[in-house]
N, C-alpha and C positions, 0 to 999 in steps of 0.2 A: 563551531559551536557543538558542544556535547550535551546530549539529553540524558536524563537519568531513566529514560524509558527504554526498555528492551523491546525488540521486535516481537509482536504478537504472531505475525505470519510473514512468510516469504513465499512468493508464488511466481512462477514463470509461465510463459505461453509459447506454444510451438509456432505461433503466427508472427512473431517479431523477436529480434535479438535484445530483449529487455526482461527485467524481472522487477517485481514490486515488493516493497517492504512496508508493512503497516506498523507504525510506532504506537503502541498501545496507549500510553498516557501522554504522548506529545501531540495528539490530535492531528497526525500527519501521515501521509503515504508518500514514500519516495519511490520514484521509478528510475531504475538504473539502466542506462544504455550500455550494451556490451562492446561498444566501440573501444578503441585502444585507450582513450583517456577516461573512460567510464563516466560520462557526464550524468549528473543526477538532476531530475526534475522533482522539486518538492511541492507537494499539494498540501496546503495548510488549512487548519480549522475545518476539518471535515467531520468531526464527531469526537465525543469523549469516550475513553475506555474502549478502544477498537478491539474487535475480536472476530474471528471467522470471516472468511472471504471465499469467493469463488468467481471463476470466469464465466461469462455468458457463453452460450453454445458455440458461437463463432470465434470466441477467444479474443474479442476486441474490447470488451468492457469488463472492468473489475468491480464486483459488488462487495462492499465492506459493511459489516454490522457494527453498531455502536451500542454498548450496554446502557450507558447513562442517558442516551438520547432516544432509545427504543426505536431506532430507524435503521434502514439499510441504505447505504449511500452509493 
């Protein structure tokens, strides 16, 4: 499946071999594992019009802001 939504952000962490991609208008965050097959975990329906994200201090949680919902997820 191809979305017409481009990534709003791509972020990695030094604590795991993964990176996350927030799809701005698709309401999803994809977590890509850097194993040889690059498995993707899709987290759906997390907010509308995603923007800006940051990792918590320990790098284990990703906070994503949603314009349309006025929340941080």
